[in-house]
N, C-alpha and C positions, 0 to 999 in steps of 0.2 A: 166704377169695379162692376164685374156681374154682377144683379140683384140677385141670381145663385150663392155666387162665393160669398157675398156680403151674409148673407142669411145664415149661411152656414158659420164663419166667422163670429156671430154674432151668437150661436148653437153654441160654440165652442165657451164662448164669455159665460152664459149663462151656467153651462158647466161645468165653469171653473170656479163658480159662485156658491152652485147648489149648495147645499147641508150635506154633510157626509153620511154614508151611509152606514147601517148595521151590517157586523161581519160572523158571521156563520163558520164557526171551527168545531168539529167533532160533535157537534149538537148542540153545541154551546152558545148562544147570541152576545158577542162581548160589545155591543150595540156602537156609538157612534168613536169611541174615546178607543175602541182595537181599533178600528180605522186608521188610526192616525200613528204611526212609527215613532213618532217624535211626540206623544202623547205615554202613561202607563196607563196598563190597567191592576184593578184592584180587585182582589178577592177578601171581603171581610169574613174570617169562619170562625165558630167555634172550638172547642178544644176541650180535653182531659188529657191527663199527664200523670204520670207515675210519679211518687216522692223516690231521692234519690240523696246519703249523707257522707257521700265519701268518693274516695277518688275510685277508677276501676268500673264506676259501674253505667247502668244502660237504661234507659229510659224511654219509654212507650207512650204516644201519642196517636191521639186520632179525633176524629171531629165532621163537620159538613160547611160545608161554603154556603154562607148563606145567601151574599149579594157577591155578584160580579158587576164591576162597574158604577154600585149603588142602585142594580134593579134584584130583587127577590125573586122576579119570574124571570131567570135567565135561560128556559129551554128553547130550544130553536123556534117552537110554534106559538112561544108567546104565551107558553102558559106558567104554572109549577110545580109542571108534574113528572121533574126530574129534577134529579142532584148530583151533584158532588160530592164525594166522602172520600176521607182520607183515612191513610195510617200512618206512621214514620217512628224510625227509630231514632235516636241521639244513642252514640255509642261512647265508652271508654271515657269516661269523665273523670277530667283532673285539674289541679290549682284548686279545688274544693276546699271553702273556709266559710263561715255564717252569713257572709256577704257575696260569693262570688263562682260559679262555676265554669268550666267550660267541656266542650265534646272535642273529640279529634275526627271523627267522622259521624255521619248522617245521611238520612233516608228518607223522602217522603214518596209516598205513591197514592197520586188520586185516580179512583173509578169514579166510571159515569155509569148514573143509573136511571132507564127510562120509564120509572115510575114515579108514584105518588113519593114525597120526603122520608124515610123514615125517622119514626117520632127514639133520637138517642137516649130519652129517659123513661124509656117502657120496660129497659131490658138493664141486665151490669155493663157493664165495661168490656172485659176478655168474652160477652155473647155480640156484644157491638164488634167489634174487631175483625171478629169472625165472619160477619152476617156482610161485612164492609170488602173487605178481600175476598170475599165469593159472588160477590159483584162484576157483571158483567162476563160470569165466565171466570173469573179469577186476571182477567186482562184488565190491568189499569191504563186508563186516559191519560197518564203523562207520568214520568217518574223524573224526582229531584233528588239531587245527588250532591252531596257537601262540598263547599269550594272554601280553601283558606283565604289566610291574610285578611284577617277581619280589621286589623287597624288596635288602635287607642292599648290596652295594657294586654291581648291579647296574644297568645302563643300565634307564631304563623302557622301555625299545623293545625289552630282549632280552627273548626269550620260552623262551631255554633255556642256562644255564650249567652250567660246570663247573670245578673244582680240583681240584688235587695235581701228582703230575710228570708234565707234558707232553712234556717232550723230552728227551733220554738213550736210553741204553739199556736203562733198567729206567724205563719207564711205566706209571702207574697214578694212579685217581682217581673221585674220586662227581661226578654228573651231579644238575640239578635244572631242571622245566621245568612248567611251567601248559597248559593246554591247555583248548581247548573241542572240546563234540561238534558234530558237523555234518556233512554228506553230502558225496560220496554215503556210503548204507550203507543197512542196514533201517531202515525208517521204526521199528518198536517196539523196535531197540537204542538210535536213536536217542532217541527219546521215553524210555526204560528210564535213560538215562544220564546226559540232556541236564536237570541237576538244579541246575544251582546251586548247589550246596553248598562249594562252598570262596572264599574269602576271596583276592584278591591284597593285595598290600603298600599299593594307594589304593582299597582298601575296595571295590571292585570285587566282582562273582561269577565265577567259571567252572567248569569240571565237574571236570578231572581233576589230579590232581598227579601227577608222574613225579619219583622217583627212581632212580638208578643207580647200579651200582659198576662199575671194569673195570680191565685189567693187558694191557698187551699179553705176554700168556701166548698167543701162538696154536694153538688144538686145532684147525684144520682143517686135516689133513693135505694134501687137494690144494689148497687155497691157497699152499701151501708150492713142493708139488711141481710146481704149474704158473706159479708167478713172479708170484703175486697179492699176496706176503708178504714182498717182497723188502726187508732191509731192519730191518725188525721187531726185531730182537734185539739190535742193534749200534747203535742210534741214526743208521743211517745212510735210513731210510724215504722216501720220497717221498709227498706228498700222495697219498690216492687207497688206496697200500696196506692192505691188511685186515690189522690190527697186532692192534685190541679185542676181548678177551673179555672176559661180562661177566655179571652181571640185570641186571634192572630189577623194579620195583614199583609200577604204575598204580592208583591209586586212588581213589575218589570216591564222593559217595551215590547213589542210585539214588531214584526216585519210582516209589513201583508200591505198591499196597494190598496189605494181606495176605488173600490171597486164600484160605487153609484158614477163617480166622474169620468173614471176613466170608461168607463161603458161609454158616456153619455161622449165623452172625446172620440173615442170612435166611432160611435155614429155620425159622428157629424166629419169625420175624416172622411168614413164610404162616400156622404154625400157632396163632399168636394172633390173626391178622387170622379164619382160621377160627370160631377159640374163641370169639369176639365175635359174628361171623354166626349161629350156633348159639347163642348166649345172646338174642341179638335174634329169632331165631328163637320 
């Protein structure tokens, strides 16, 4: 075999075994996992959420995405001088009890900031929401819309549910939801996350699984001082009080080719083409 062709084939073999490259989408470095559509990406986020105590109510949520695929320096330049923040609404609570609730619609808006992260404990929750929604001129990085058929005991129309101890002086629980990637948002981010890699309970597909855990241990002293967390610690809170603090995980497949490997293979194929042309000459 021609030595040039042999070298090119060897290069292709090396490329195929090379480590995956990081993938940067919408200013965020998703790391090696983001390059592999058979794996999942996970964003771990802090959250704050308002209290509800019955049916027909809406919950407001916001927070900061602390890590992307385990990395807290997920900016495109490798620094921590950017951030992803989100606000959300879970609407129309139903089947509420002391241990269970579900919502029939939900929207999560994620916003990108190209500045150092905001400390969300330095101001009260209404101010935090206004600050987040003003990032990037008010244009979301991506929007997630609730998707039904959660499975289990949930109504097929429910898109988010939660369980635990939902009434009383000590409140805590976990949440689960399914979401479709939609707009408004950055077109490249929408395309990247819109992978339809998650199955719902009816056999359909969606993009994102949201899991969360929360308690009524109020962390924001400004909410307490400004009257936005009244009754959270003694079981007398009214709907809308900022009682819940916790964490959430956002998981979903990605759809993007391996750029490092494809680039190396492309170079190898160019070399192969040149070798063939030289041989014909």
